[in-house]
GULUMPA-729315 format. One record per residue (C-alpha): x, y, z. Coordinates in pm, whole numbers, plus 50000, padded with zeros to 5 digits. Example, Ala and Ser with C-alpha at 12.3 -4.5 7.8 and 13.67 -1.06 7.14 Angstrom:
2
512304955050780513674989450714
END
This chain:
1080
499634997749977501135028949880499275050950161496335044350378494455067050098494575036049892492215008049944491524972049829487834977849854487984984449466489174948349411486834931849675483754948549670480814939349476479304956649173476504981749256473954956049076474264931949325474774957449632471144976849527468784950549554470874933749878470354969950069466344973449895465494938650087466634957450420464584982550382466275011950203464745034549906466515026549595466925066049506468525067249909470965044449748471795059749479472225092549608474525078149890476745057549678477205092149431477885110249753480325093849908482035075849606481875037949790480315003049704480854988450073477674980750167478324983250552479545018950477476765026250332474455012750559475985031250819475295062150628471815056050582470805049850934473205085751059471105104250798467905084450837466135117551015467325139950703466525115550455463275105850547462265146050594463735147950254461665121050094458365132350271459165168150082459235146149747455985124049791454025151149903454835166449578455045134349382451255128949506450005159949387451865151949062449545120249021446575130049184446455163148917447075140648586444175115348650441255112448430438935144848462435965121148531437765113948922436765136049197439995138649325438645152649683436855117749722439535099549596441475111949880438575102550131439355063450030443175069750033445365086150283448215102650241450555075250419449445048750184450045066249834453665079749854456335059749645456265039749292456035005149535452585020249698450735031449371448714992949423447075014449654445815038549469445505011249196443434992249429440885022549554440355031149161439574993449067437214990949392435785022349388435725031949035432025045249018431995061349375434765086049291433375094248944431865134348934428335130548899428325162948707428265157648298428585196348218431135207247977433345229947981433075267747852436845262347720436495262347398439595254047295439025211447333442795203747268444025226647580440945214647813441895178347729445675177847749446435205948013446595181848324448745155248151451565188348124451565185747736452755213847594452155227447197449285229847022447415203146813449575202846537452615197146789451165168446944450265149046599453675152146512455695116646540458415121946725459875088146729463705084646766464025054146542464035067646152461795051045939462655052045583459875070245407458975059845040456065062544848454395029444941452035031044601455115022844405457555006544622458754974644532460084946644783463854943544828464464904844839467984912845013466114925445296464054911945518460514921445430459174928545806461414959845811459684970945487455894968345647454444990445883450964971245964448304991646123449004978846468452344966946526454444979146805456944959146875459984986946787463854973946672464924954946997469004965446891468494989747133468564967747428470564940047233473494960947224473654956147573474464918147563476894924747264480294910447341483444936847267487274934647373488794961147539491844967247759489994968348094491354977948454491754954648741488294966448876486434962648610487404924748497486254918648864482914940048837482544919148511483474889548632481104889548955478144902848734478594875948457478574849548732475404865748886473854867948526474984829248475472864824348810470254838848629470084823548301470424786348400467534793348633465624809448340466294780248082465454757348375462164772248439461954776748050462234737348002459954731648247457284750948060458324732847720457654701147911454434710547999452924724947698453554694347523451184677447740447714691847666446184674747950446944693448246447284730248368450134748648416450584748448847452034783848862450794786949249453934763949292456074789549207454984816849455452484839149436450544860949194452854888249222455994867249158454404854248853453904885048672457564893748722458224856148583456184868148271457884898948201461204877248242459714852847941458634881247706462364900547768463904866147635461524858747405462184895247267466084900947353467974873347450466514841947267469064823747011468414812846692468824777646849465774781547038462264772546943459894802246803457034796347039456094825147287455904807947642454794840147785451944843947554451224806547606451074806347947448944836048031446474828947807446364787347967446084804448303443604830748174441594806547995441014787148308440504814348523437794834148295435894800148279435724798748644434104831448611431504823248366430454790748591430314814648895428364839648707426004806048557425384794848903424544827049119423354853848860425744878249057428034905848913431544896148932433114922949243436734926649288436754904449608435004879549395438044885149110440514880149337439434848449459438194829649134440634845848895444154856849115446144859848860444154882348612443344903448913447044909348946447974911448620445304942948564446594958048887450284953548782449444966448429447415000948583450015007048873452855008648522450565030748332450135058048687453735055148665454025066548295451555099248414453955104348680456865099648433456125106448066460175098047981459505060948093457525055047823460735059547595462785042147869466195027847681466484996447892469794986947918469204950548079467034923348214466724938348571465574974948433463304958248185461504939548402461324965248721460594997048496456754998948325456784984248043454284997547743455254974847513454464945247735451224962947896450144964547523450994924747484449194917547770445884936547625446474917847317446394887247524442834895247671441544903247382442404868147224440354852447507437254871847376437954868847005439894833146966439354806646706436714788146918434524817447004432634821647304428834829847289428194865747304426414867347655429554856347780431704878647570429414908547666429664897148069433304891448028434954922147857434324951148147436044926148372438984922748160438954959748040437464978748383436585014748312439855018948493442185007748264440185022647925440495057748090444155053348148445065039247810443375066147693445575093847919448565073847756447225080747374447275118147501450985116947655452625092347373454555116147127455175082246947452525075046670453135037646695451135039347075448355061446927447885032046688447615005446902445015022047185443235033346886442554996746722442544983447105439255006847135438124992946818438344957446867436424962347177433844984647059433574955046738433544925346979430604938547222427484966047143427994968647538431124983847569430695022447524433955048147544433545075147834432325106247701435205128347763437005103147535434415106347273434615141547299438455143447213437895122046959435145139746779436575169846784439815157546638438715137646381437185165146248440255186846282442485161846110440285154745838441815126545615443495143345346446195119545141447925153445022448955158045428450285122345508453765124345473454865091945634453625058745627452895057646036450895088745951448705069645702448765044145953447075063246226444645081945979443315041445876443005033346232441635066746352439135061646077438155027446141437475037446493435035066646354433905044646104432355018046353430995049246616428845061846324427495026646213426445026246611424965059346625422715047946304421785022646421420585034646710418715058346519417135036446345415855013746664412305024746877414165017047163416535043447223419365040947471420805071347682424175078847531427095097347639427985120447319426425116946963428575129946679427265158646441427935142046088427665177945926431005183446059432255155245899434605159445587434035156245258435865132445165435075107445491431615111345374432165097745008433935070045178430625061745393428885069145068430795044144845430575017645119426565022545136426765019144724428514988844763426184974145056423124982644806425074961944534425824931944717422364931344947420674899744835417754906344978417554942044765416274963245023419404979345069418685017744889421535033544696422395066444913421135097344778424985116544761426055088744525422865097444297423145136144338426635132044128425535112743847425065146943628428665154243701429835119743628427855105443347426815143343124423175152743212422165131142918423335096943048422765105643437420695080143671417615083843872416425064644138413635050444006416105031543692418345022843978415825005544168413954988643885417574979643719418384964144065415834935344139416844917443804420774910943878422194891744138425964883944190426594863543846424664884343643426874915243791429534893343674429254889843325428134922043280431254934943470432934908243215431144923842892432274958442992435844948943066436124934642723434454956442479436254973742249434725006242308435045007942676438455023642653438165050142393434465064742434431755057442738429185072042550429955053742230429925021542446426675029542604425115040242282426305010242101424154989142396420914979842300418084998042430414874974742362412664968942675412904927042573415674910942671418824907542366420214870742377421854870742070423754903142168425144890442524425334854742370427914841342575426624858442867423674832642964422894851643287421934881943075419514863842875416484872943058417204904043160415634936342925418004952542735417534987042843417934971843239421164959943115422014994742981421175008943321422954988443493426104991443316425715032443359425575024543717428795004543740430645028943549429655059443760430725033444051434235031643907434455067243865433455073644225435645049844336438615061944176438355085544386437975071044738441135051944637443975077844699442195079445081443295043345222446055020945228445984992145012448604980245153446724965545438445844925345484441964912845501441064920345874443954949745943440884977245883437234971345872437074999745647439654991145384437704955845391434154969545321435494986845036437424958444888434684938744881433824967544595436754960544400434544933944189432434962644048435224988943946436074984543597439434964243472440344996643292440525024143590442035000043782444794992043520445465031343517446715031143893448894999743801450245011643521451495041043650453135023443941454834999943650455845028243423457335046743756459515012843850460455006843490464245006143447465635018943081466124995042801469904979742797471494959442485473504942642798470824915842787471624878642991472264849442766470624820542939471844783942779469424757042812470324725042778467504703842607468974672242676469464679643039465854691243063464604657442938466294641243203463564636943488465824630743787467994654344024464804667344195463654691143937467204704843888467624696743509464654713443414464444746143217463054763943473465914750843702468224766043434466634798843384466214804343783470214795943835471164821643574468424844343627467704844344007470224867244123469144901743869465514890143829464084921644013466044944243783466264925043465462274915643472462164957343514463604967643178462144980042896463534959042628460974933042466463124904442499464744901542851467424872242790468464854742487467494822042477470454799042373469414762542322472734738642350473194715542068470884735941864471524757441562469004779541720469824816541676467494837941897465334870341716462314862241953460944827841909463164807742145463194835442365459314827442380459584792342371461864786042661459284808742854456584784442762458654756942829459484774843209456064778843277455084743443168457624729043397456004748143677452874730343683454114694643668455654666043859459044676443704459474703643962459224694744342457534731544394453854716244352452014690444341448524681244163445734689044374443804662944560440754664044373443164655344054444924628744220441904612444313439964617243985436554638544209435354672244259436144704544030439384720243963441644686043849443654704643679444794726543960448474722544108448944735144460452294741244647453664713844804453594708945160456454713945440456394700245774454604735645963457204735146263460324731346026461434763345799461254761245419465044757745285466314791645134467104774144806463184764844812462104798444898464084814544615462764794344368458774805444450460244837144482461624832744127457774819444010456614855644133459494870143949458484856443649454764862843723455954900543740458214897043403454494883643230452434912543379455174939543260456204922142906452754905542864454724873142805451844849342955452764819243171450484789043125449994781743494447214761243634447304775543997443634776444175441924806044347443534800544685446954810444526445574840044334443484851044610446504855444882448754878344635446034899144595445544902145005442054882545003441044858145237441434819345190438204805545284436794770445335435204773245014438704777044828439604745245029436874722244910437654732444548440754718244524440134688944808436334680944793436604659945084438714680045324436064687545568433724663245505434604641545832434604668346080431384682745937429644651545948430674642746286429604678346429425854672946268425984640246511427404656846795424874681346748421674661146724423194643846985423124671347260419504678047099418404645647219420264650947569422894629447532425254624247837429244631947709429624598947816427474587347470429064614047290432394607047417431094563847304429994586146908433394598046924435464565646964433554545346746434204569146453437574579846544439114554846694442304556346496442394593146454444574615846664445744655546702447224652046339445944661346011446794645245695448074674345413446414685845108449894663144966448994636545179451814638545476450484637245811451564663846062451024667546449448384694446514449864703946887453074690947030452724651047092449364649746879449634615646753449374601147112446494623747225443314608947082439374627547011437714629447290434244652947379436544672847561438824679947295436824679146985436394713246922439444724946955440564697046732438154710046471439644743446547443134734646462442174713546196440624740545969443334763646108446164742545957444104734445635443264773945554446864781845604448914755745494450264773145199450724807845299454634805545361454774792344986452794819944859454274842645065457404837844889455854838944555454184869244648457794884144765458894874844415456114891344230456084926644399460474927744389459424932743998455654951644020454684976344266452024952144496450174981844603447094985444343447384948744306444894947744551442144967544365442304933644122439984905744141441984866944108440294861843755441884899043635445184890343822445364851643663444504870943313447124895643353449994865943462448544839343221446304858942928443094844942885442374810342926440074806442615441954814242311440354842342151440014831641744437944860041659440414884941797443064868641661441454868641309441594908141376445074905941387446034884741073447284893840758447474874540446450804872740194451064859539822447594851239659445624843240006443054870840092440084863040373437964843740128440764818839988439034781739996442114775740192442194802740445438364793040534439134760040593441994770140833439954789341041437054765641048439864738141177441354767741414437664774641572435574746441545437984713941523440674722941756440144718042118441594744642372444654722242399445274719542069444584758142009447454762942251449824737842056449274755941737450044791441892453274776942033453924762841681453664796741512454624825341800456804801242014454074810442353450474790042428448414824242508447144851142273447504884342402444254899642570443624929342398444384951742074446574971442152448864943342313449844927441937453004935641920453244923141559450654907741324450074866741287450634863740907449694834940690452104828440379450984803640071453844775940111454294766139753454764729639710454084706239366450294695239341451514662639380452554664739714450674692639903448194669740105451194650340209453514684140313453294698540687452934738440740456314753240836456264781041133458844811041153457954818941530460174848641557458124867841279454724853641403454224832741067452514804440897453284792740561450304772040514450174745940162446724746439989444994717740101442114695839938439684694340193438984707140604440024671340704443344667040489443844705240703442774690341022445094657940995448354678140858448134708041151447544687341422450354665241325452664696141315451484710241604451874678741810455154663841701457294691841529457314722041790461494721041854463414753241797465584739241579467154746241233467774784241247469734802640985469214774140721466184772440512464814743040454463714726140112460154715540031459534681040243459274647740054455324633640059455974612640367453874617240651457184603640848458384635240758458034671140856458994709240889460224715141202459184750841319461804773341127462714804141357464014825641155
END
């Protein structure tokens, strides 16, 4: 020792993180300990204890002053509906003096909420509604400042209408869901990253002790997790939480689980959120106990009963309210930068609160639904008024849109879940004034978060408006806390509401819903005075149309040549008689029996609706998936009535904005036909895989170029030189591989494998174990298929894909239904549907639970908690499901899990396809497309339109449209060839299997030239094609039958791309010889 000033204390004293808990356990306050450590610069626990004892009186005097100030601060910030003097009568000052004792305040608010409410409902004379609402929370600034998002995390802002998915980045980073509240976890995870530094001896010993302390914690942590893992694999028992400790400890344990799941779990950990699993399981048991108590006694649940029957629920509620009050006392805690696990589980955590709220909601809205009266009973227990009011205070207090969005979404879901749930008057007043001042205006939305906020806010207001309208229509009026003045809402919001009313009238099968006057009033402006609609006309026409007739009329309008050039010419071209005209609408049987004048009225209605809907599109967010916004879901049901031309204008603008300049350095793709003919190596020999290997890495760029051709196809071992034909042929070969057994990516649907039901030719994504990730190679191949779809949309190089409706639905963000699954697997739900009917009949006949179990055992003796996938594999529905028999107690859960699996078994695969598609074309406006429209945009028309091809055909040499040979040719093609032969013919003459859909998509005309051979050999000669120039050399066959035979042989056996750069002599008159497809 150099002197007495030096001490070994810095080497032997434990670190601060270990000292504090020990002193707190003695009874000292954390803030006192911190002050003493800083003032005396010591970590010696005895010294700190001695100082605390010596200064006890002085410290407590200072502390009392702080506590009194703290109490006044909290009381001043509580809800304006609370009578503060009444609250104090229930809560002596001595019981309300620190963060740890806020629980006393919470108890009072939970037990006496109704008693501490002001009885007066008079409104303040203060006309500044915003200041009146936020002054108690010490929120400075004005409304403009309050609404500005102040997130510290920088969010990349881009025009989402035209954005593309970057496959090099995680998709989650490129998407903001409407109620996602999870911030980037990197801020916390940095605290657990190791970085080597030159450290002192003191830092070394501190770190070593801390590491040992932390390791003990980690071992205990994983021991508990493993116990939970074992427990959760057996669905027969309930987690015995009471054996761990009391309810307060369980709350801390849950926060520890949440910390582990979000911040410290390794990639080797399973992806199950044990915290959510544990909480939902415990709460499900406790809420069932509450329901049983209520059923037996018909009594309301008071807090004492709640403590007894649902202790964990009560403590979770209490802990949540304590945290919310702490936020009110110190706003900065909302944005606390958690440095480690200790602070994470001790400090109030708003993300954890929101997660709990979502779990409470899950109890009410999970897929095995409660009866509505049970939901109405439980909702105010799970979400008491005090909790709702405090959440609203956080909505006011938070400066981050993500938090505001989450709270608004919670309110919306509660209102949607139960008609008995209502928001307080002061909340409704604030929301109304805020909505009026923040009118939906797309030009003022500068960020994706602000757009998400507006959509969530509109959802909430839409639901509240619907409630108010419904009340006005009922004779049994109830007293409500606040009524909205609809006249103050913006024109934009009124237009959205009117659009929804029109959609409801169009989709109403009873024909009772009327078309809104606001829609009819705009008819002169939208259609012109000479073509405007009247209410009588619409009602007269409406009664004659069902959904099938509507869709056929929409299809007729979309395919009419005049609709794109002039609406007036189109309308004037339609028949106007008061009688049906089946000749004019010959391919639309549902229109045959409807008077022509009524069809004309309906056509005007659809055109006006499309124009009206156009203006609404800019006010909504089409990126949202089904279920994320009730407003968007309502509007999306109207997309089937919007004309394709108007949808495509939006979408085409995105295509133009995201296209890349043409470029001469196109990739050369080498195709090996011999290798492709070998059906081995798990599809890696196919033309598809050869293209994938050479194109995938840059497909997101290559497929957006303006070039007519995006690669040069080189067929190895053949003499082809790509001038267009080989390129188109390679696309056809690639698409034919996709829907085939040559690739492991898709399998024929169950109906096809069993030769039963509909859609037997449809191919579904292959199935992978649900509990295992799909390999990266497979994922990229699915993405490449999506990129090929994007190429087909951009370049009109259509793909011959036979996918079912469920795949196209997910690509346009539509919901897959049980009917979609049954369309490809007719027997998918037959068994459980029949069993449910049997159980229902047994229940009606007063059968006992034992009888139901006997019934199930006789039917399901060999069935366990497993499912047979659409590809024939068997998977467990729950861990250990292969050993769990089906009983009367678990049959409902089995049905729920079975249906859930079947509805979502393709989700991952189709999501990869969607990612690839959206990396080449912006997906925003694709949400307006119907599944038929998207399928046509990718695959072309399912039926070859011979009349359209005729209109784009020219004739060379002596041939004219009236030549006998030409007439025989069209007879064969239109009347004698089936659909498959027509596709083979197109592939023979052009290299692709589909025609352009519209006149303006034809890049070149089809030409038929004479094929001059000696008269003796004409009927023996096969036709010759030039796929690059779309030309057919056609001999003048002597009859229709000969024409059919020669063409059919050529398209079936002579479609190889070979022989470029060589001109073939006239073929010998031998059926065995043929001219191949000559690509010059």
